[in-house]
N, CA, C and O atoms as a Tripos MOL2 file, in Angstrom:
@<TRIPOS>MOLECULE
protein
  228   227    57     0     0
PROTEIN
NO_CHARGES

@<TRIPOS>ATOM
      1 N         -24.4010  -16.9200  -24.3220 N.3       1 UNK1
      2 CA        -25.4220  -16.1280  -23.6630 C.3       1 UNK1
      3 C         -25.0250  -15.9750  -22.1950 C.2       1 UNK1
      4 O         -24.7950  -16.9630  -21.4970 O.2       1 UNK1
      5 N         -24.9500  -14.7380  -21.7440 N.am      2 UNK2
      6 CA        -24.5980  -14.5080  -20.3450 C.3       2 UNK2
      7 C         -25.8530  -14.4570  -19.4870 C.2       2 UNK2
      8 O         -26.9340  -14.0900  -19.9470 O.2       2 UNK2
      9 N         -25.6780  -14.8360  -18.2360 N.am      3 UNK3
     10 CA        -26.7900  -14.8340  -17.2870 C.3       3 UNK3
     11 C         -26.4450  -13.9110  -16.1360 C.2       3 UNK3
     12 O         -25.2870  -13.8260  -15.7260 O.2       3 UNK3
     13 N         -27.4380  -13.2270  -15.6180 N.am      4 UNK4
     14 CA        -27.2430  -12.3320  -14.4870 C.3       4 UNK4
     15 C         -27.4670  -13.1070  -13.1960 C.2       4 UNK4
     16 O         -28.4580  -13.8230  -13.0520 O.2       4 UNK4
     17 N         -26.5370  -12.9570  -12.2620 N.am      5 UNK5
     18 CA        -26.6320  -13.6120  -10.9630 C.3       5 UNK5
     19 C         -26.7520  -12.5260   -9.9030 C.2       5 UNK5
     20 O         -25.9730  -11.5730   -9.8860 O.2       5 UNK5
     21 N         -27.7270  -12.6770   -9.0250 N.am      6 UNK6
     22 CA        -27.9200  -11.7170   -7.9400 C.3       6 UNK6
     23 C         -27.6110  -12.4280   -6.6330 C.2       6 UNK6
     24 O         -28.1420  -13.5020   -6.3530 O.2       6 UNK6
     25 N         -26.7300  -11.8040   -5.8240 N.am      7 UNK7
     26 CA        -26.3630  -12.4020   -4.5440 C.3       7 UNK7
     27 C         -26.2240  -11.2860   -3.5130 C.2       7 UNK7
     28 O         -25.7420  -10.1970   -3.8240 O.2       7 UNK7
     29 N         -26.6380  -11.5590   -2.3260 N.am      8 UNK8
     30 CA        -26.5170  -10.6180   -1.2170 C.3       8 UNK8
     31 C         -25.0350  -10.4210   -0.9030 C.2       8 UNK8
     32 O         -24.2940  -11.3970   -0.7890 O.2       8 UNK8
     33 N         -24.5990   -9.1710   -0.7620 N.am      9 UNK9
     34 CA        -23.1820   -8.8990   -0.5090 C.3       9 UNK9
     35 C         -22.6960   -9.5160    0.7920 C.2       9 UNK9
     36 O         -21.5600   -9.9850    0.8600 O.2       9 UNK9
     37 N         -23.5250   -9.5260    1.8210 N.am     10 UNK10
     38 CA        -23.1120  -10.1380    3.0900 C.3      10 UNK10
     39 C         -22.9370  -11.6430    2.9340 C.2      10 UNK10
     40 O         -22.0150  -12.2250    3.5060 O.2      10 UNK10
     41 N         -23.8120  -12.2710    2.1690 N.am     11 UNK11
     42 CA        -23.6900  -13.7090    1.9250 C.3      11 UNK11
     43 C         -22.4180  -14.0060    1.1420 C.2      11 UNK11
     44 O         -21.7090  -14.9670    1.4430 O.2      11 UNK11
     45 N         -22.1290  -13.1880    0.1440 N.am     12 UNK12
     46 CA        -20.9060  -13.3580   -0.6310 C.3      12 UNK12
     47 C         -19.6780  -13.1580    0.2510 C.2      12 UNK12
     48 O         -18.7090  -13.9110    0.1540 O.2      12 UNK12
     49 N         -19.7190  -12.1540    1.1020 N.am     13 UNK13
     50 CA        -18.5950  -11.8930    2.0000 C.3      13 UNK13
     51 C         -18.3660  -13.0710    2.9450 C.2      13 UNK13
     52 O         -17.2200  -13.4510    3.1880 O.2      13 UNK13
     53 N         -19.4360  -13.6500    3.4790 N.am     14 UNK14
     54 CA        -19.2990  -14.8270    4.3580 C.3      14 UNK14
     55 C         -18.6800  -15.9930    3.5960 C.2      14 UNK14
     56 O         -17.8130  -16.6910    4.1220 O.2      14 UNK14
     57 N         -19.1240  -16.2050    2.3560 N.am     15 UNK15
     58 CA        -18.5770  -17.2910    1.5520 C.3      15 UNK15
     59 C         -17.0900  -17.0690    1.2810 C.2      15 UNK15
     60 O         -16.2850  -17.9930    1.4010 O.2      15 UNK15
     61 N         -16.7320  -15.8400    0.9140 N.am     16 UNK16
     62 CA        -15.3280  -15.5630    0.6290 C.3      16 UNK16
     63 C         -14.4700  -15.6690    1.8850 C.2      16 UNK16
     64 O         -13.3210  -16.1050    1.8090 O.2      16 UNK16
     65 N         -15.0020  -15.2810    3.0230 N.am     17 UNK17
     66 CA        -14.2770  -15.4670    4.2870 C.3      17 UNK17
     67 C         -14.0790  -16.9520    4.5780 C.2      17 UNK17
     68 O         -13.0030  -17.3700    5.0050 O.2      17 UNK17
     69 N         -15.1200  -17.7410    4.3450 N.am     18 UNK18
     70 CA        -15.0270  -19.1910    4.5320 C.3      18 UNK18
     71 C         -13.9490  -19.7620    3.6090 C.2      18 UNK18
     72 O         -13.1110  -20.5590    4.0300 O.2      18 UNK18
     73 N         -13.9870  -19.3450    2.3590 N.am     19 UNK19
     74 CA        -13.0130  -19.8220    1.3890 C.3      19 UNK19
     75 C         -11.6020  -19.4040    1.7970 C.2      19 UNK19
     76 O         -10.6570  -20.1860    1.6920 O.2      19 UNK19
     77 N         -11.4750  -18.1850    2.2560 N.am     20 UNK20
     78 CA        -10.1830  -17.6770    2.7030 C.3      20 UNK20
     79 C          -9.6360  -18.5120    3.8570 C.2      20 UNK20
     80 O          -8.4320  -18.7620    3.9220 O.2      20 UNK20
     81 N         -10.5020  -18.9440    4.7620 N.am     21 UNK21
     82 CA        -10.0740  -19.7680    5.8920 C.3      21 UNK21
     83 C          -9.5360  -21.1230    5.4430 C.2      21 UNK21
     84 O          -8.7540  -21.7490    6.1590 O.2      21 UNK21
     85 N          -9.9470  -21.5720    4.2760 N.am     22 UNK22
     86 CA         -9.5140  -22.8700    3.7780 C.3      22 UNK22
     87 C          -8.1830  -22.8140    3.0280 C.2      22 UNK22
     88 O          -7.5970  -23.8520    2.7210 O.2      22 UNK22
     89 N          -7.7150  -21.6170    2.7380 N.am     23 UNK23
     90 CA         -6.4940  -21.4520    1.9540 C.3      23 UNK23
     91 C          -5.2680  -21.7240    2.8360 C.2      23 UNK23
     92 O          -5.2350  -21.3440    4.0060 O.2      23 UNK23
     93 N          -4.2950  -22.3670    2.2710 N.am     24 UNK24
     94 CA         -3.0380  -22.6490    2.9620 C.3      24 UNK24
     95 C          -2.4630  -21.3590    3.5400 C.2      24 UNK24
     96 O          -2.4610  -20.3200    2.8790 O.2      24 UNK24
     97 N          -1.9730  -21.4330    4.7820 N.am     25 UNK25
     98 CA         -1.5050  -20.2450    5.5060 C.3      25 UNK25
     99 C          -0.4450  -19.4400    4.7450 C.2      25 UNK25
    100 O          -0.3670  -18.2210    4.9030 O.2      25 UNK25
    101 N           0.3520  -20.0950    3.9400 N.am     26 UNK26
    102 CA          1.3790  -19.3860    3.1700 C.3      26 UNK26
    103 C           0.8010  -18.3840    2.1920 C.2      26 UNK26
    104 O           1.4640  -17.4140    1.8230 O.2      26 UNK26
    105 N          -0.4390  -18.6150    1.7690 N.am     27 UNK27
    106 CA         -1.0840  -17.7280    0.8130 C.3      27 UNK27
    107 C          -2.1440  -16.8480    1.4650 C.2      27 UNK27
    108 O          -2.8320  -16.0910    0.7800 O.2      27 UNK27
    109 N          -2.2740  -16.9420    2.7650 N.am     28 UNK28
    110 CA         -3.3610  -16.2610    3.4750 C.3      28 UNK28
    111 C          -3.3320  -14.7400    3.2770 C.2      28 UNK28
    112 O          -4.3710  -14.1370    3.0100 O.2      28 UNK28
    113 N          -2.1840  -14.1290    3.4020 N.am     29 UNK29
    114 CA         -2.1070  -12.6710    3.2820 C.3      29 UNK29
    115 C          -2.5550  -12.2060    1.8930 C.2      29 UNK29
    116 O          -3.3500  -11.2730    1.7740 O.2      29 UNK29
    117 N          -2.0440  -12.8570    0.8470 N.am     30 UNK30
    118 CA         -2.4180  -12.4740   -0.5130 C.3      30 UNK30
    119 C          -3.9000  -12.7200   -0.7720 C.2      30 UNK30
    120 O          -4.5710  -11.9210   -1.4250 O.2      30 UNK30
    121 N          -4.3920  -13.8230   -0.2580 N.am     31 UNK31
    122 CA         -5.8030  -14.1540   -0.4510 C.3      31 UNK31
    123 C          -6.6930  -13.1620    0.2820 C.2      31 UNK31
    124 O          -7.7080  -12.7220   -0.2580 O.2      31 UNK31
    125 N          -6.3230  -12.8100    1.5010 N.am     32 UNK32
    126 CA         -7.1000  -11.8410    2.2720 C.3      32 UNK32
    127 C          -7.1620  -10.5140    1.5270 C.2      32 UNK32
    128 O          -8.2280   -9.9060    1.4290 O.2      32 UNK32
    129 N          -6.0380  -10.0650    1.0070 N.am     33 UNK33
    130 CA         -6.0040   -8.7970    0.2650 C.3      33 UNK33
    131 C          -6.8630   -8.8960   -0.9980 C.2      33 UNK33
    132 O          -7.5990   -7.9650   -1.3250 O.2      33 UNK33
    133 N          -6.7700  -10.0150   -1.7000 N.am     34 UNK34
    134 CA         -7.5580  -10.1940   -2.9180 C.3      34 UNK34
    135 C          -9.0530  -10.1890   -2.6120 C.2      34 UNK34
    136 O          -9.8370   -9.6060   -3.3610 O.2      34 UNK34
    137 N          -9.4520  -10.8290   -1.5240 N.am     35 UNK35
    138 CA        -10.8650  -10.8560   -1.1280 C.3      35 UNK35
    139 C         -11.3330   -9.4470   -0.7880 C.2      35 UNK35
    140 O         -12.4120   -9.0350   -1.2160 O.2      35 UNK35
    141 N         -10.5420   -8.7080   -0.0290 N.am     36 UNK36
    142 CA        -10.9160   -7.3370    0.3360 C.3      36 UNK36
    143 C         -11.0150   -6.4470   -0.9020 C.2      36 UNK36
    144 O         -11.9570   -5.6680   -1.0390 O.2      36 UNK36
    145 N         -10.0380   -6.5690   -1.8010 N.am     37 UNK37
    146 CA        -10.0740   -5.7790   -3.0330 C.3      37 UNK37
    147 C         -11.3060   -6.1130   -3.8640 C.2      37 UNK37
    148 O         -11.9640   -5.2210   -4.3990 O.2      37 UNK37
    149 N         -11.6110   -7.3990   -3.9690 N.am     38 UNK38
    150 CA        -12.7800   -7.8300   -4.7320 C.3      38 UNK38
    151 C         -14.0570   -7.2460   -4.1380 C.2      38 UNK38
    152 O         -14.9010   -6.7320   -4.8730 O.2      38 UNK38
    153 N         -14.2080   -7.3200   -2.8250 N.am     39 UNK39
    154 CA        -15.4120   -6.8000   -2.1710 C.3      39 UNK39
    155 C         -15.5220   -5.2830   -2.3210 C.2      39 UNK39
    156 O         -16.6140   -4.7600   -2.5450 O.2      39 UNK39
    157 N         -14.4020   -4.5790   -2.1990 N.am     40 UNK40
    158 CA        -14.4230   -3.1290   -2.3820 C.3      40 UNK40
    159 C         -14.8480   -2.7800   -3.8000 C.2      40 UNK40
    160 O         -15.6700   -1.8860   -4.0020 O.2      40 UNK40
    161 N         -14.2930   -3.4810   -4.7810 N.am     41 UNK41
    162 CA        -14.6490   -3.2360   -6.1760 C.3      41 UNK41
    163 C         -16.1210   -3.5440   -6.4240 C.2      41 UNK41
    164 O         -16.8090   -2.7940   -7.1170 O.2      41 UNK41
    165 N         -16.5960   -4.6370   -5.8630 N.am     42 UNK42
    166 CA        -17.9950   -5.0220   -6.0280 C.3      42 UNK42
    167 C         -18.9210   -3.9750   -5.4180 C.2      42 UNK42
    168 O         -19.9420   -3.6280   -6.0110 O.2      42 UNK42
    169 N         -18.5730   -3.4740   -4.2470 N.am     43 UNK43
    170 CA        -19.3870   -2.4440   -3.5990 C.3      43 UNK43
    171 C         -19.3850   -1.1560   -4.4170 C.2      43 UNK43
    172 O         -20.4210   -0.5050   -4.5470 O.2      43 UNK43
    173 N         -18.2170   -0.7770   -4.9750 N.am     44 UNK44
    174 CA        -18.1430    0.4220   -5.8130 C.3      44 UNK44
    175 C         -19.0200    0.2650   -7.0470 C.2      44 UNK44
    176 O         -19.7770    1.1700   -7.3980 O.2      44 UNK44
    177 N         -18.9180   -0.8860   -7.7010 N.am     45 UNK45
    178 CA        -19.7390   -1.1180   -8.8930 C.3      45 UNK45
    179 C         -21.2080   -1.1180   -8.5370 C.2      45 UNK45
    180 O         -22.0300   -0.6310   -9.3140 O.2      45 UNK45
    181 N         -21.5570   -1.6540   -7.3820 N.am     46 UNK46
    182 CA        -22.9470   -1.6800   -6.9420 C.3      46 UNK46
    183 C         -23.4460   -0.2550   -6.7080 C.2      46 UNK46
    184 O         -24.5710    0.0770   -7.0810 O.2      46 UNK46
    185 N         -22.6180    0.5850   -6.0940 N.am     47 UNK47
    186 CA        -23.0050    1.9840   -5.8690 C.3      47 UNK47
    187 C         -23.1760    2.7080   -7.1930 C.2      47 UNK47
    188 O         -24.1320    3.4630   -7.3680 O.2      47 UNK47
    189 N         -22.2540    2.4850   -8.1300 N.am     48 UNK48
    190 CA        -22.3590    3.1290   -9.4330 C.3      48 UNK48
    191 C         -23.6200    2.6830  -10.1500 C.2      48 UNK48
    192 O         -24.3200    3.4920  -10.7590 O.2      48 UNK48
    193 N         -23.9030    1.4000  -10.0740 N.am     49 UNK49
    194 CA        -25.1070    0.8660  -10.7070 C.3      49 UNK49
    195 C         -26.3480    1.4720  -10.0740 C.2      49 UNK49
    196 O         -27.2930    1.8250  -10.7790 O.2      49 UNK49
    197 N         -26.3560    1.5960   -8.7620 N.am     50 UNK50
    198 CA        -27.4890    2.1810   -8.0490 C.3      50 UNK50
    199 C         -27.6330    3.6520   -8.4150 C.2      50 UNK50
    200 O         -28.7460    4.1310   -8.6300 O.2      50 UNK50
    201 N         -26.5150    4.3730   -8.4890 N.am     51 UNK51
    202 CA        -26.5530    5.7890   -8.8580 C.3      51 UNK51
    203 C         -27.1050    5.9730  -10.2640 C.2      51 UNK51
    204 O         -27.9190    6.8660  -10.4980 O.2      51 UNK51
    205 N         -26.6680    5.1360  -11.2000 N.am     52 UNK52
    206 CA        -27.1720    5.2270  -12.5730 C.3      52 UNK52
    207 C         -28.6630    4.9510  -12.6030 C.2      52 UNK52
    208 O         -29.4150    5.6310  -13.3010 O.2      52 UNK52
    209 N         -29.0860    3.9500  -11.8420 N.am     53 UNK53
    210 CA        -30.5070    3.5940  -11.8020 C.3      53 UNK53
    211 C         -31.3200    4.7450  -11.2190 C.2      53 UNK53
    212 O         -32.3850    5.0730  -11.7420 O.2      53 UNK53
    213 N         -30.8410    5.3550  -10.1560 N.am     54 UNK54
    214 CA        -31.5560    6.4550   -9.5050 C.3      54 UNK54
    215 C         -31.5850    7.7060  -10.3700 C.2      54 UNK54
    216 O         -32.5330    8.4850  -10.2800 O.2      54 UNK54
    217 N         -30.5800    7.9190  -11.2020 N.am     55 UNK55
    218 CA        -30.5290    9.1300  -12.0140 C.3      55 UNK55
    219 C         -31.5390    9.0920  -13.1600 C.2      55 UNK55
    220 O         -31.8140   10.1240  -13.7720 O.2      55 UNK55
    221 N         -32.0800    7.9450  -13.4490 N.am     56 UNK56
    222 CA        -33.0800    7.8330  -14.5150 C.3      56 UNK56
    223 C         -34.4060    8.4370  -14.1070 C.2      56 UNK56
    224 O         -35.2120    8.7970  -14.9650 O.2      56 UNK56
    225 N         -34.6440    8.5550  -12.8160 N.am     57 UNK57
    226 CA        -35.9590    9.0080  -12.3450 C.3      57 UNK57
    227 C         -35.9200   10.3750  -11.8180 C.2      57 UNK57
    228 O         -36.9460   10.8980  -11.3840 O.2      57 UNK57
@<TRIPOS>BOND
     1     1     2 1
     2     2     3 1
     3     3     4 2
     4     3     5 am
     5     5     6 1
     6     6     7 1
     7     7     8 2
     8     7     9 am
     9     9    10 1
    10    10    11 1
    11    11    12 2
    12    11    13 am
    13    13    14 1
    14    14    15 1
    15    15    16 2
    16    15    17 am
    17    17    18 1
    18    18    19 1
    19    19    20 2
    20    19    21 am
    21    21    22 1
    22    22    23 1
    23    23    24 2
    24    23    25 am
    25    25    26 1
    26    26    27 1
    27    27    28 2
    28    27    29 am
    29    29    30 1
    30    30    31 1
    31    31    32 2
    32    31    33 am
    33    33    34 1
    34    34    35 1
    35    35    36 2
    36    35    37 am
    37    37    38 1
    38    38    39 1
    39    39    40 2
    40    39    41 am
    41    41    42 1
    42    42    43 1
    43    43    44 2
    44    43    45 am
    45    45    46 1
    46    46    47 1
    47    47    48 2
    48    47    49 am
    49    49    50 1
    50    50    51 1
    51    51    52 2
    52    51    53 am
    53    53    54 1
    54    54    55 1
    55    55    56 2
    56    55    57 am
    57    57    58 1
    58    58    59 1
    59    59    60 2
    60    59    61 am
    61    61    62 1
    62    62    63 1
    63    63    64 2
    64    63    65 am
    65    65    66 1
    66    66    67 1
    67    67    68 2
    68    67    69 am
    69    69    70 1
    70    70    71 1
    71    71    72 2
    72    71    73 am
    73    73    74 1
    74    74    75 1
    75    75    76 2
    76    75    77 am
    77    77    78 1
    78    78    79 1
    79    79    80 2
    80    79    81 am
    81    81    82 1
    82    82    83 1
    83    83    84 2
    84    83    85 am
    85    85    86 1
    86    86    87 1
    87    87    88 2
    88    87    89 am
    89    89    90 1
    90    90    91 1
    91    91    92 2
    92    91    93 am
    93    93    94 1
    94    94    95 1
    95    95    96 2
    96    95    97 am
    97    97    98 1
    98    98    99 1
    99    99   100 2
   100    99   101 am
   101   101   102 1
   102   102   103 1
   103   103   104 2
   104   103   105 am
   105   105   106 1
   106   106   107 1
   107   107   108 2
   108   107   109 am
   109   109   110 1
   110   110   111 1
   111   111   112 2
   112   111   113 am
   113   113   114 1
   114   114   115 1
   115   115   116 2
   116   115   117 am
   117   117   118 1
   118   118   119 1
   119   119   120 2
   120   119   121 am
   121   121   122 1
   122   122   123 1
   123   123   124 2
   124   123   125 am
   125   125   126 1
   126   126   127 1
   127   127   128 2
   128   127   129 am
   129   129   130 1
   130   130   131 1
   131   131   132 2
   132   131   133 am
   133   133   134 1
   134   134   135 1
   135   135   136 2
   136   135   137 am
   137   137   138 1
   138   138   139 1
   139   139   140 2
   140   139   141 am
   141   141   142 1
   142   142   143 1
   143   143   144 2
   144   143   145 am
   145   145   146 1
   146   146   147 1
   147   147   148 2
   148   147   149 am
   149   149   150 1
   150   150   151 1
   151   151   152 2
   152   151   153 am
   153   153   154 1
   154   154   155 1
   155   155   156 2
   156   155   157 am
   157   157   158 1
   158   158   159 1
   159   159   160 2
   160   159   161 am
   161   161   162 1
   162   162   163 1
   163   163   164 2
   164   163   165 am
   165   165   166 1
   166   166   167 1
   167   167   168 2
   168   167   169 am
   169   169   170 1
   170   170   171 1
   171   171   172 2
   172   171   173 am
   173   173   174 1
   174   174   175 1
   175   175   176 2
   176   175   177 am
   177   177   178 1
   178   178   179 1
   179   179   180 2
   180   179   181 am
   181   181   182 1
   182   182   183 1
   183   183   184 2
   184   183   185 am
   185   185   186 1
   186   186   187 1
   187   187   188 2
   188   187   189 am
   189   189   190 1
   190   190   191 1
   191   191   192 2
   192   191   193 am
   193   193   194 1
   194   194   195 1
   195   195   196 2
   196   195   197 am
   197   197   198 1
   198   198   199 1
   199   199   200 2
   200   199   201 am
   201   201   202 1
   202   202   203 1
   203   203   204 2
   204   203   205 am
   205   205   206 1
   206   206   207 1
   207   207   208 2
   208   207   209 am
   209   209   210 1
   210   210   211 1
   211   211   212 2
   212   211   213 am
   213   213   214 1
   214   214   215 1
   215   215   216 2
   216   215   217 am
   217   217   218 1
   218   218   219 1
   219   219   220 2
   220   219   221 am
   221   221   222 1
   222   222   223 1
   223   223   224 2
   224   223   225 am
   225   225   226 1
   226   226   227 1
   227   227   228 2
@<TRIPOS>SUBSTRUCTURE
     1 UNK1         2 RESIDUE 1 A UNK
     2 UNK2         6 RESIDUE 1 A UNK
     3 UNK3        10 RESIDUE 1 A UNK
     4 UNK4        14 RESIDUE 1 A UNK
     5 UNK5        18 RESIDUE 1 A UNK
     6 UNK6        22 RESIDUE 1 A UNK
     7 UNK7        26 RESIDUE 1 A UNK
     8 UNK8        30 RESIDUE 1 A UNK
     9 UNK9        34 RESIDUE 1 A UNK
    10 UNK10       38 RESIDUE 1 A UNK
    11 UNK11       42 RESIDUE 1 A UNK
    12 UNK12       46 RESIDUE 1 A UNK
    13 UNK13       50 RESIDUE 1 A UNK
    14 UNK14       54 RESIDUE 1 A UNK
    15 UNK15       58 RESIDUE 1 A UNK
    16 UNK16       62 RESIDUE 1 A UNK
    17 UNK17       66 RESIDUE 1 A UNK
    18 UNK18       70 RESIDUE 1 A UNK
    19 UNK19       74 RESIDUE 1 A UNK
    20 UNK20       78 RESIDUE 1 A UNK
    21 UNK21       82 RESIDUE 1 A UNK
    22 UNK22       86 RESIDUE 1 A UNK
    23 UNK23       90 RESIDUE 1 A UNK
    24 UNK24       94 RESIDUE 1 A UNK
    25 UNK25       98 RESIDUE 1 A UNK
    26 UNK26      102 RESIDUE 1 A UNK
    27 UNK27      106 RESIDUE 1 A UNK
    28 UNK28      110 RESIDUE 1 A UNK
    29 UNK29      114 RESIDUE 1 A UNK
    30 UNK30      118 RESIDUE 1 A UNK
    31 UNK31      122 RESIDUE 1 A UNK
    32 UNK32      126 RESIDUE 1 A UNK
    33 UNK33      130 RESIDUE 1 A UNK
    34 UNK34      134 RESIDUE 1 A UNK
    35 UNK35      138 RESIDUE 1 A UNK
    36 UNK36      142 RESIDUE 1 A UNK
    37 UNK37      146 RESIDUE 1 A UNK
    38 UNK38      150 RESIDUE 1 A UNK
    39 UNK39      154 RESIDUE 1 A UNK
    40 UNK40      158 RESIDUE 1 A UNK
    41 UNK41      162 RESIDUE 1 A UNK
    42 UNK42      166 RESIDUE 1 A UNK
    43 UNK43      170 RESIDUE 1 A UNK
    44 UNK44      174 RESIDUE 1 A UNK
    45 UNK45      178 RESIDUE 1 A UNK
    46 UNK46      182 RESIDUE 1 A UNK
    47 UNK47      186 RESIDUE 1 A UNK
    48 UNK48      190 RESIDUE 1 A UNK
    49 UNK49      194 RESIDUE 1 A UNK
    50 UNK50      198 RESIDUE 1 A UNK
    51 UNK51      202 RESIDUE 1 A UNK
    52 UNK52      206 RESIDUE 1 A UNK
    53 UNK53      210 RESIDUE 1 A UNK
    54 UNK54      214 RESIDUE 1 A UNK
    55 UNK55      218 RESIDUE 1 A UNK
    56 UNK56      222 RESIDUE 1 A UNK
    57 UNK57      226 RESIDUE 1 A UNK
């Protein structure tokens, strides 16, 4: 059974930035790119979800 989790995007971004700061410097560039890609994808999915929700009304 899957559960839905709701989190503020700014809070998630702060957490991922914090996590990124803890990563060994050798992996920092890849981690930074992965975090940015993840946030961009999350924002796109959020916009699509919002658009679908708005189109119902």
